[in-house]
N, C-alpha and C positions, 0 to 999 in steps of 0.2 A: 515426420509428424506435421500434420496440417496446422496452420495458424488460424485463429478465429478473429472476428472483427473487434470484439470487446474483450480482449485478453492480453495477458502479459506473459511472455516466455522467460523463464528463469533457468539458468544452469545451476544445478544443485552443488556441484563441486567448485565452481569458480565464484559464484555469488552467494555465499552462505548467509550473509547478513540480509540480503534482499530476499532470499528464500524464507528466512525466519519472519521477516516483516509480512510477507504474503501469507504464511501459515497463521500468523496472529490475526490478520484480517479475516481469513477464512473461519477461524474458530471464534474470535471475540467480536469482530466488527471494528476493532481499533487496535492500534499499536502505539505504545508510548516509548520513546527512546530517551533515556536519561543521559546518556553519554553524548558529549559534543566534541570528543577527541577528533583529531584530524583523520583518523582511519575511517570515520563515518562519512566524510565529505564525498568520496567517490560513490559510495552506496546511495547517498541522498541525490546526487546528480543523476545517477542511472534511474532512480525511482522517478525523479521529475521528468526525465525524457520519456520514459516508458508510460507514464500515467497522463501525459498531456491530453491525449484524445479522450481518455476516460473522464478527466476533469471537465472537458468541454461537453461531454455527453451526460454529465451529472451522475456518474456512476461511482465516483470517489470524490471526497472533498479535498480542497487544497490543504497541504500540511499546515497545522497550527504550530506557531512558534511561540514558546513561552520564554520571555526575556526577563532578566534581572532589571528591576525598575531604576536602579541607581546608575549603573554604568552600561546598560543596554547590551549586555552579553547574552547570547542564547544559552539557556539552561536546559530546555527539553524541547522535544518535537512530538506532536501527536498526529498520527495518520489515521483517518477513520472513514467509514462509509457513511453516506447520507442517512439520516434518521428522521422518523416521523413518530410522534408519541412515544419517544424513548425506545423504539424498535428500528432495527436496520431495515431499509427498504430495498437493499441490494444483496443478492446471494453470491458468494464466491465459491467456486468449485475447482478442485485441482484435478487435472488430467495428467496422470503420472506416465513418465517415460523412463528410460534407463538413466540418463543423466539430466535430461531436460524435463521440466514440468511446465505445463501451461495452466495459468490461473484464469478462469473465465468468469467475467462479471455479468450478472443478469439481474435486471430489475424485477422485483416481486410484483405480482398483481394484487393490489389492495382492494378489498371489497368494502 
């Protein structure tokens, strides 16, 4: 399966959490992660490494971290696509394979 310039490749069987994040981005334009348990650390690291070029190209925003104000513990994370006038300006499409899906990010043309 070919790889694309502005895309993220996800193995559905191995990276189930990362696949769910990408599906939420495709459907809603954002993904809120309520859990901060240690099992999410690997997924968030993979997401950060895979989205680095997309952040630089302004196709995805840096993850927002919502902290507890008293003891500075992370409570939630929000991953979202860039918006203008409360509408997403980036489309995410999934190109399905057997075990591997490619999520392609493309900027909309605004008139």
